[in-house]
C-alpha positions as CSV (number, residue, x, y, z in Angstrom):
1,M,3.5,-28.7,70.6
2,S,5.6,-26.1,68.9
3,S,7.9,-28.4,66.4
4,K,11.2,-26.2,67.5
5,A,12.1,-26.2,71.4
6,S,12.6,-22.4,72.5
7,A,16.4,-22.0,73.6
8,P,16.5,-22.3,77.8
9,A,17.7,-18.1,79.4
10,A,20.8,-17.5,80.0
11,T,21.6,-16.7,83.4
12,T,24.2,-13.7,84.0
13,T,26.6,-17.0,85.8
14,Q,26.9,-18.5,82.3
15,Q,30.4,-17.5,80.4
16,I,30.5,-17.4,76.3
17,V,33.3,-17.2,74.5
18,A,34.0,-13.8,72.5
19,Q,36.6,-13.1,69.9
20,F,36.7,-9.3,68.9
21,K,36.6,-8.0,65.4
22,S,37.4,-4.9,63.6
23,K,35.3,-3.6,61.1
24,D,37.5,-4.1,58.1
25,G,38.2,-7.9,59.5
26,D,41.3,-7.4,61.4
27,V,41.6,-9.6,64.8
28,T,44.1,-8.8,67.0
29,F,43.0,-10.2,69.8
30,P,42.7,-14.1,71.1
31,P,38.9,-15.0,72.5
32,M,38.3,-14.7,75.8
33,S,35.9,-15.8,78.2
34,L,33.2,-13.1,79.1
35,P,30.1,-13.8,81.8
36,V,26.8,-13.5,79.2
37,G,25.3,-10.5,81.5
38,T,28.1,-8.3,80.1
39,T,26.5,-5.2,79.3
40,A,28.2,-2.7,75.8
41,N,29.6,-0.3,78.3
42,E,31.1,-2.9,79.9
43,L,32.3,-4.2,76.8
44,E,33.2,-0.9,75.8
45,L,35.6,-0.9,78.9
46,V,37.2,-4.2,78.4
47,L,38.2,-2.9,74.6
48,N,39.5,0.0,75.7
49,Q,41.5,-2.0,78.4
50,L,42.6,-4.5,75.2
51,M,43.2,-1.0,73.1
52,E,45.1,0.4,75.5
53,N,43.1,3.7,74.9
54,E,42.4,4.6,78.5
55,G,45.0,7.3,78.7
56,K,47.7,8.9,81.1
57,K,45.2,11.0,83.3
58,E,42.4,9.8,85.4
59,D,39.7,11.5,83.8
60,A,40.5,10.8,80.3
61,E,37.6,9.7,78.2
62,L,37.4,6.1,77.2
63,V,36.7,5.8,73.2
64,K,33.3,4.5,72.1
65,Y,32.2,2.0,70.3
66,Y,29.4,0.6,68.4
67,F,29.5,-3.7,68.7
68,Y,27.8,-5.7,66.2
69,V,26.9,-9.6,66.2
70,D,25.4,-10.9,62.8
71,N,24.4,-7.1,61.9
72,T,22.5,-6.5,64.9
73,D,23.4,-3.9,67.5
74,V,24.3,-4.8,71.2
75,V,22.5,-2.5,73.2
76,E,21.9,-3.6,76.8
77,S,23.8,-6.9,77.0
78,L,25.0,-10.1,75.5
79,A,22.5,-12.6,77.0
80,K,19.2,-10.1,75.6
81,D,20.9,-9.6,72.4
82,V,23.0,-12.2,71.6
83,V,22.0,-15.5,73.3
84,Q,17.8,-14.2,73.8
85,K,16.9,-12.2,70.2
86,L,20.0,-14.1,67.8
87,G,19.4,-17.4,69.9
88,K,23.4,-17.8,69.9
89,S,24.3,-20.7,72.1
90,T,26.6,-20.1,75.0
91,E,28.7,-23.1,73.9
92,Q,29.7,-21.6,70.8
93,T,32.2,-18.7,69.8
94,I,30.8,-15.3,69.5
95,V,31.9,-12.8,66.5
96,I,31.8,-9.6,67.9
97,V,32.7,-6.7,65.5
98,Y,33.6,-3.1,66.9
99,E,33.6,0.1,65.8
100,P,34.8,3.2,66.9
101,Q,32.4,6.2,67.3
102,S,33.5,9.5,66.8
103,L,36.2,11.0,69.8
104,F,33.7,14.0,70.0
105,R,30.1,14.5,71.4
106,V,27.3,16.9,70.1
107,R,24.9,17.3,71.9
108,A,21.2,17.5,71.0
109,V,19.3,20.0,70.3
110,T,16.6,20.9,72.2
111,R,14.9,24.1,72.3
112,C,13.8,26.7,69.2
113,G,17.1,29.6,69.8
114,A,15.0,31.6,66.9
115,T,12.0,31.6,64.7
116,M,13.6,33.6,61.6
117,S,10.3,35.1,59.7
118,G,10.7,37.2,56.0
119,H,9.7,34.5,53.1
120,T,6.4,35.1,52.1
121,G,6.4,31.3,50.8
122,E,7.1,28.6,51.2
123,V,10.4,27.5,53.2
124,L,12.0,24.9,49.9
125,S,15.8,24.1,51.4
126,V,17.6,25.5,54.2
127,H,21.8,24.6,54.0
128,F,24.6,25.3,56.5
129,S,27.9,27.0,55.2
130,P,30.4,24.8,54.9
131,D,31.9,26.8,58.2
132,G,28.6,26.5,59.5
133,L,29.0,30.6,60.5
134,S,25.7,30.9,57.6
135,L,22.7,29.9,56.5
136,A,20.7,30.3,53.1
137,S,17.4,28.8,52.3
138,G,15.4,29.2,49.0
139,S,11.7,29.8,49.1
140,G,8.7,29.7,47.2
141,D,8.2,33.7,46.9
142,N,11.1,33.3,44.1
143,T,14.0,34.7,46.6
144,V,17.3,33.4,48.3
145,R,18.1,34.4,52.2
146,I,21.0,34.3,54.0
147,W,21.1,34.6,57.4
148,D,22.8,35.9,60.5
149,L,22.7,33.4,63.0
150,S,24.3,36.1,65.8
151,T,21.2,38.3,64.7
152,S,18.6,35.6,63.0
153,T,17.8,38.1,60.2
154,P,18.3,38.1,56.7
155,R,21.6,39.5,55.9
156,A,20.7,39.4,52.0
157,T,17.9,38.7,50.2
158,L,18.6,37.5,46.8
159,K,16.4,38.5,43.6
160,S,16.5,37.1,40.4
161,H,14.5,34.1,40.3
162,A,11.3,34.4,38.4
163,K,9.6,31.0,39.7
164,W,9.7,29.1,43.0
165,V,13.7,28.7,44.2
166,L,13.6,24.8,44.3
167,C,17.6,24.4,45.4
168,V,20.4,25.8,46.7
169,A,24.1,25.0,47.5
170,W,27.3,26.3,48.7
171,S,30.5,26.1,46.3
172,P,32.9,24.0,49.0
173,D,35.1,27.3,49.9
174,G,31.8,28.8,50.9
175,K,32.4,31.7,48.5
176,V,29.5,31.2,46.4
177,I,26.2,30.2,46.7
178,A,24.5,28.8,43.6
179,S,20.0,28.7,43.2
180,G,17.9,26.4,41.3
181,G,14.4,27.6,39.8
182,M,11.3,26.4,38.2
183,D,12.2,29.0,36.1
184,G,15.0,27.1,34.6
185,T,18.2,29.4,36.0
186,V,20.8,28.9,37.6
187,C,21.8,31.6,39.7
188,L,25.7,32.3,41.3
189,W,25.3,34.8,44.1
190,D,28.3,36.7,45.9
191,A,28.2,34.9,49.6
192,R,30.0,37.9,51.4
193,A,28.8,40.9,48.9
194,K,27.0,44.0,50.9
195,C,23.3,44.7,50.3
196,K,22.4,47.7,48.5
197,S,19.9,50.3,50.0
198,D,17.1,48.2,49.6
199,G,18.2,45.3,51.4
200,T,18.8,43.3,47.9
201,V,21.9,41.9,46.2
202,A,22.3,41.6,42.4
203,P,23.5,37.6,40.9
204,L,27.1,36.9,39.7
205,A,25.4,35.2,37.3
206,V,22.2,33.9,35.6
207,L,23.0,30.5,33.8
208,K,20.4,29.7,31.3
209,G,20.1,26.6,28.9
210,H,18.1,24.3,30.5
211,R,14.4,24.2,29.2
212,D,12.4,23.1,32.7
213,A,12.9,23.2,36.2
214,I,16.5,23.0,38.7
215,T,15.8,19.9,40.0
216,S,19.3,19.7,42.1
217,L,22.4,21.6,42.5
218,A,26.3,20.0,42.7
219,W,29.8,21.4,42.7
220,E,33.1,20.0,42.2
221,P,35.1,19.2,45.3
222,L,37.7,21.3,46.5
223,H,40.0,18.9,46.9
224,R,39.9,18.5,42.9
225,N,40.2,21.6,42.2
226,A,41.0,25.0,44.2
227,G,39.5,26.8,42.3
228,C,35.9,26.2,42.7
229,V,34.8,27.5,39.5
230,R,32.5,24.0,38.2
231,L,28.9,22.8,39.3
232,A,26.8,20.7,37.5
233,S,23.0,21.0,37.3
234,S,20.0,18.7,36.9
235,S,16.7,19.9,35.0
236,R,13.5,18.1,34.5
237,D,14.4,18.6,31.0
238,A,16.6,15.5,31.3
239,T,20.2,16.6,31.3
240,V,23.0,18.0,33.3
241,R,24.7,21.0,32.5
242,V,28.4,21.0,34.1
243,W,28.9,24.9,34.3
244,D,31.8,27.1,34.5
245,T,31.2,29.4,36.9
246,K,34.3,32.2,36.7
247,I,33.1,32.1,32.5
248,K,29.7,31.3,32.8
249,R,29.0,28.9,29.9
250,T,28.4,25.0,30.2
251,L,30.9,23.3,29.4
252,Y,29.0,19.8,28.7
253,T,25.5,18.6,28.5
254,V,24.8,14.9,29.4
255,A,21.8,14.1,28.1
256,Q,21.1,10.5,27.6
257,H,18.2,10.0,30.2
258,T,14.4,9.9,28.4
259,K,13.1,11.4,31.9
260,S,13.4,14.1,34.1
261,I,16.3,13.8,36.4
262,T,16.2,14.1,40.0
263,C,19.2,14.5,41.8
264,V,22.6,15.1,40.7
265,K,25.7,14.3,43.2
266,W,29.4,15.0,42.5
267,G,31.8,12.6,43.9
268,G,35.2,12.5,45.4
269,E,36.7,10.2,42.8
270,G,35.9,12.1,39.4
271,L,32.4,10.9,38.8
272,L,29.3,12.5,38.1
273,Y,26.3,10.6,39.1
274,T,22.7,11.5,38.2
275,A,19.0,9.5,39.8
276,S,16.0,9.8,36.5
277,R,12.5,9.0,37.1
278,D,13.4,6.6,34.3
279,C,14.7,4.6,36.7
280,T,18.2,4.3,36.1
281,I,21.2,5.9,37.9
282,K,23.7,7.3,35.3
283,V,27.5,7.4,36.4
284,W,29.5,9.9,34.3
285,D,33.3,10.5,33.9
286,D,33.6,14.3,35.1
287,T,36.3,15.1,33.4
288,D,34.4,14.8,29.9
289,G,30.8,13.9,30.5
290,K,31.5,10.1,28.6
291,L,29.3,7.2,30.2
292,V,30.9,5.1,32.6
293,R,28.0,3.1,33.3
294,T,24.3,2.5,33.9
295,L,22.9,1.2,37.2
296,A,19.4,-0.3,36.8
297,G,17.3,-2.2,39.7
298,H,14.7,0.1,40.5
299,G,11.4,-0.4,39.2
300,H,9.9,3.1,39.1
301,W,11.1,7.1,39.6
302,V,14.4,7.5,40.9
303,N,14.3,10.2,43.9
304,T,17.3,10.8,45.9
305,M,20.7,9.7,46.0
306,A,23.6,10.5,48.5
307,L,27.2,9.5,48.7
308,S,29.3,8.0,51.4
309,S,31.4,10.4,51.4
310,E,29.2,13.4,51.5
311,T,30.1,15.6,54.4
312,L,33.8,15.8,53.6
313,L,32.7,17.1,50.3
314,R,30.2,19.2,51.8
315,T,32.4,21.0,53.9
316,G,35.6,21.2,52.3
317,A,38.6,22.2,54.7
318,H,36.1,22.3,57.2
319,D,35.6,20.2,60.1
320,H,33.9,20.0,63.4
321,T,35.5,21.7,65.3
322,G,34.5,25.3,63.8
323,P,35.5,27.8,60.6
324,R,39.5,27.8,59.9
325,K,41.7,30.3,57.2
326,F,44.5,29.5,54.6
327,A,46.2,31.5,52.9
328,T,45.2,30.3,50.0
329,P,43.1,28.5,47.6
330,D,45.6,26.1,47.2
331,E,46.2,26.0,50.9
332,A,43.0,24.7,51.6
333,A,42.5,22.9,48.9
334,A,45.7,20.4,50.6
335,A,43.9,20.3,53.7
336,A,40.6,19.4,51.9
337,R,42.5,16.8,50.4
338,E,44.2,15.5,53.6
339,R,40.5,15.6,55.2
340,Y,39.3,13.4,52.5
341,E,42.3,10.5,52.3
342,T,41.8,10.2,55.7
343,G,38.3,10.5,56.5
344,H,37.2,8.3,53.7
345,K,38.6,4.7,52.7
346,G,37.9,2.3,50.2
347,A,35.5,2.5,46.8
348,E,32.9,5.2,47.2
349,R,29.2,4.2,47.7
350,L,26.5,5.7,46.8
351,V,22.7,4.9,47.9
352,S,19.8,5.5,46.0
353,G,15.6,6.1,47.0
354,S,12.6,4.9,44.8
355,D,8.9,5.3,44.0
356,D,9.3,1.2,44.8
357,F,9.9,1.1,48.4
358,T,13.2,0.1,48.1
359,L,16.9,1.7,48.6
360,Y,20.2,0.4,46.6
361,L,23.7,0.3,47.4
362,W,26.1,0.4,45.0
363,K,29.6,0.9,44.6
364,P,29.9,2.5,41.0
365,A,33.2,3.3,40.5
366,E,33.4,-1.1,40.7
367,S,30.7,-2.6,39.0
368,K,26.8,-2.0,37.5
369,Q,25.5,-4.7,40.1
370,A,24.0,-3.6,43.5
371,V,25.6,-4.7,46.5
372,T,22.3,-4.9,48.2
373,R,18.8,-4.3,47.4
374,M,17.5,-2.3,51.4
375,T,13.8,-3.5,51.5
376,G,11.8,-2.9,54.5
377,H,9.5,1.0,53.6
378,Q,6.3,0.6,53.3
379,A,5.8,3.5,50.4
380,L,8.1,5.7,48.7
381,V,12.1,6.5,49.6
382,N,11.6,10.9,50.1
383,Q,15.1,11.1,51.0
384,V,18.1,8.9,52.2
385,T,22.0,10.2,53.6
386,F,24.9,8.6,54.8
387,S,26.5,9.3,59.1
388,P,29.2,11.5,58.4
389,S,31.8,9.0,58.4
390,G,29.6,6.8,55.8
391,H,29.0,4.0,58.4
392,R,25.2,4.7,58.5
393,I,22.7,5.0,56.1
394,A,19.0,6.8,57.0
395,S,16.4,7.1,55.0
396,A,13.2,9.1,55.2
397,S,10.0,7.7,54.2
398,F,6.1,8.8,53.5
399,D,5.3,5.8,55.6
400,K,6.0,7.8,58.4
401,S,8.7,6.5,59.8
402,V,13.1,6.7,60.1
403,K,15.3,3.6,59.1
404,V,18.7,3.3,60.0
405,W,20.9,0.4,57.7
406,D,24.4,-0.5,57.8
407,G,26.4,1.7,55.5
408,H,28.7,-0.4,54.0
409,S,26.6,-4.1,54.5
410,G,23.2,-2.3,53.6
411,A,22.1,-4.9,56.1
412,F,18.4,-3.3,58.2
413,L,19.5,-2.4,61.9
414,F,16.2,-0.3,63.7
415,N,13.4,1.9,62.5
416,L,12.8,5.0,64.2
417,R,8.9,5.4,64.6
418,G,7.4,8.6,66.1
419,H,6.2,10.8,63.8
420,V,2.4,10.7,62.5
421,G,3.0,11.9,59.1
422,A,5.3,11.8,55.9
423,V,8.9,11.8,57.3
424,Y,10.4,14.7,54.0
425,Q,14.1,15.1,55.3
426,V,17.4,12.6,58.0
427,V,19.9,15.1,58.8
428,F,23.4,13.0,60.9
429,S,25.3,15.3,63.9
430,A,28.3,15.4,63.0
431,D,29.7,12.7,65.7
432,E,26.9,10.3,64.1
433,R,25.0,9.6,67.6
434,L,22.1,11.6,66.8
435,L,19.1,12.1,63.8
436,L,16.8,14.6,63.1
437,S,13.8,14.1,61.2
438,S,11.6,16.6,59.4
439,S,7.7,15.6,58.7
440,K,4.6,16.5,57.1
441,D,3.3,16.4,61.0
442,S,5.3,20.1,61.7
443,T,7.2,19.1,63.9
444,C,11.2,17.8,64.1
445,K,12.1,15.1,66.0
446,V,16.1,14.4,67.7
447,W,16.4,10.3,67.9
448,D,19.1,8.3,69.4
449,L,21.2,6.4,67.9
450,R,22.1,4.4,70.4
451,T,19.2,3.9,72.4
452,K,16.4,3.2,69.2
453,K,14.9,5.6,70.6
454,L,13.6,10.4,70.9
455,K,15.8,12.5,72.1
456,S,13.7,15.2,71.9
457,D,10.8,16.2,70.4
458,L,11.1,20.0,68.5
459,P,6.9,21.4,67.8
460,G,6.5,24.6,67.0
461,H,5.8,24.5,63.5
462,A,2.5,26.0,62.4
463,D,2.7,23.9,58.8
464,E,4.7,20.8,57.1
465,V,8.9,21.4,57.3
466,Y,10.2,20.2,54.2
467,A,13.6,21.0,54.9
468,V,15.9,20.2,57.9
469,D,20.0,20.4,58.3
470,W,22.4,20.2,61.3
471,S,25.9,22.5,61.4
472,P,28.8,21.2,60.3
473,S,29.8,22.4,64.0
474,G,27.1,20.8,65.6
475,D,26.2,23.5,67.9
476,R,22.7,24.2,66.0
477,A,20.0,22.9,63.7
478,C,17.7,24.9,61.3
479,S,14.1,23.8,59.8
480,G,12.1,24.9,56.9
481,S,8.6,25.1,56.5
482,K,5.6,25.8,54.6
483,D,4.7,28.3,57.4
484,R,7.3,30.4,55.4
485,T,9.7,30.7,58.6
486,L,13.3,29.0,59.4
487,K,13.7,28.2,63.4
488,V,17.3,27.6,64.8
489,W,17.0,24.8,67.2
490,C,20.2,25.2,69.8
491,Q,21.5,22.6,72.8
């Protein structure tokens, strides 16, 4: 006989007292009695009525919400997700935390719109421009290519590196592309330059100083510098260099890590973050490179980092509605500043992933102590990313799974399983309702985060898919593979 009696199944005629509470902890409505069988869709109707979101038009769309009880998603009904799964009693008041989803919707990519060939080596990185109109790719053939997405052909081939191009990064204003190679150089390219007769473009500059491969690149955010002239590069030589791309010189070098630096991020509050194989993350003042604090906790190499503000920093003055035109750089910087201040509330958060199978969530500007340690993966964590609003974290692991976590508390939410090989990268759609993953199994997969199920399977590549990105406008995604091709996925 079990020592713990199971809770009796709740009937749909029973009532439960519910207290709605915002993600920020605001309680604006009194507790109310709801049927236990209330579904998530019905909770949305109730909350929209309380919030008076129905609008004056009959066809006005209601605001969509996420609902949680004790960090557990309410997906189906209160009876199944709260009473049965969590063992809550119908006699106690249930606090239901609500969080609005995006007010726009991105449709899932379901088909291959184009296969873009031209690279003669593995495609190692793909990145959309801040306005979503262009695409840059870095390859094992030592070149960077800029692609015309309207014709699915290369607009320019950028040749200068002597070895593999490991990373590419668009400046926040979309005018310059930086590329880092295994040859230890950082090349700067005019993103709008016209090709010579042989189809190539000469670099604006070749920045030399690192003694080993470039592992990561990060531009200073547009809202902090309208000129977009400062660039940070990390290297296997255990240093980070901050360059002035206008005068083509190193402004300062940070060199307190003892092993290879795997990742560098430039935050929106004046801080630089570096992750290293010495198992630490260091936080630097971006003005002069002084060390602010060291974040220790991981037991093995730190492979990856992501910032809660990353999407806002990457897209600058542009949003999901498409490209915007500005008369001056200062006007663009003002628009980026307004987007940042409106879209990012509270302290900047950082999540890190490691070879020790764990993630850590930090608030580096406030403390060197981690907010929480996030466990569950059974193999190394290859990449982590925040959703555009910072409410979610997704992690890709060599254990063939994707895990989704709460972006504020670090609480585990759910698994996404379906890949039969290591998962290399993940990226959220602009409305953060969907997640795209790429894998060693040669496929990409689109996941519905509401149902926690596979939305669409995207086969087509002939080999491992190393890189994936989703356009900031949400209308298309792209993947780069070991088979030397890029595929554009459309709705």
